[in-house]
N, C-alpha and C positions, 0 to 999 in steps of 0.2 A: 616566439619570445613574448613574455608578459612582464609588465612592470606596473607599479602603482604610482610611479613618478610622472608628473605631467609632461616632462620632456625626456623621458627615459629612452625613447627610441632614436632620438636625434643623434646622440653620440655613438650609439651602437651602429646605427645606419651608416654613418660616415666611415667607421672603421671597417665595416663589412664591404662597403664600396671600394675603399682603398685596397683591401685585401684581394678583391676580385679583379680590379682593373688597373692597379698600379704595379708594374713589374718590380719597382724598387721598394715596395712596401716592406717595412720591418715592423712586426707587431710590438705594441707597447704593453708591458706587463703592468696592470693597474696596481696602484698603491692601496693597501687595505684601509678601508674607512673604519678604523677601530678606535677605541678610547685613547690609546697611546698616541696615535697619529693625530687625532682631533685635538688633544691637549697640547701636543707639540706645535701643531699648526696655529692654534689660538695664541700660544705664547709668542711665536714669531710674528704673527699679525700685530699683536699688541705692541711689541717692540718697534715695529716699523711705523705704526701709527704715532707713537709717542716720541720716538727718537730718529725716525727717518729710515729709508730703505737700506742704507749702508749698515746701520746698526742691526737691522733685521737680518741682513746677509751674514753679518758676523755671528749672530746667534744661531743662524741656520748651520753654519760651518761647525759649531760646537755640538751639534746634535749627536746623541748617543746611538750606538748600534740599534737598529730596529725602529728608530724614530724617523718618520718620513713626512714631508710636507704634502698636503693635499691641495692640488692645484685648484680644483673646483671650489673648495671651501674658502681659499684665499680670494678667488675671484668674486664669490658671492658677498663676502664681507666688504670688499672694495666697492662693489656696486651699491651696497647699502649706504656706505659713506658718501658716495657720489650723489645718490638720490636724496640723501639727507642734507645736502648742501656743503659737505666737507670735502670739496674737490682736492685740496692740498693733501689731506691725509689719504684720500683715495688714490691719488697719483703715487704716493710713497708705497702703498700696499700693492698697487699694480706693478710698479717698478720692481718690487721684491719678487713678484710672480714671474716677470719676464726674466729676471736673473736666475731664478730657480728652474724655469722651464723655457730655455732659450730656443727650443725647436718647436714650440707650440705657437701656431698662428693665432690661436684664440687669445693668448696672453697679450700679444702685440695689438690685436684688434681692440681689446678692452682698454689698454693703455692709451691707444689712439683716441678712443671715445672720451676718456677722461681729459686728455689734453684739449680736445675739441671743446668740451664743455667748459673748460677753464679759459678758453680763448686763445690758446697757443696753437695756431693753425700749422706752423712749421713743424713742430714736434708731432702733431696729429698726423700730418701727411707722412712723415718719416716712419711712424709706427704702423700706419695702415699699409704702406708699401712693403714693409718687412713682413707683415701678416700675410699679404697677398703672395709674396715670394715663397713663404713657407707653406701656404695653403691656397693654391691657385683656384680652388673651388669656392673661396670665400666671397660670395656675392655682395655681402655687406661692405667689405673693404673696397671692393671694386666700385660700388655705387657711390660711397662716400668720397673716394678719391676723384671720381669723375666730377662730382658736385664741387669739391674744393678746388679743383684745377680748372673749373669752368668749361668742361668738355661736354 
């Protein structure tokens, strides 16, 4: 495997590990990172930023055939917002991602981090627990939970 992305192997490595070692593994067909899906995703993100996660979810449901949300693109934008000091908007975008990808441990982990950054420890713990339940290999969620729960 070759990639020019700095973290290109991380995601692929996880999937390969699950395929090899998890009897219950079901492969996930990736969404095409094409112009249509990028444009659709950007529209949904913008809606969530300006009007909240619920409005983004409504727009998502209106998507046309062939328009798909890109989980990683949503997550990257939300992290940019969080790092830029816009925690409230970041939380709305992360909430949208959790709604769109409810089986992704990564979306819950990210939302947990946003809640933690904004000072809401209760919701941070709840999201990190969900992340760990979906992805028992998530060492970050495990470590944060231990720290937050004083263990």
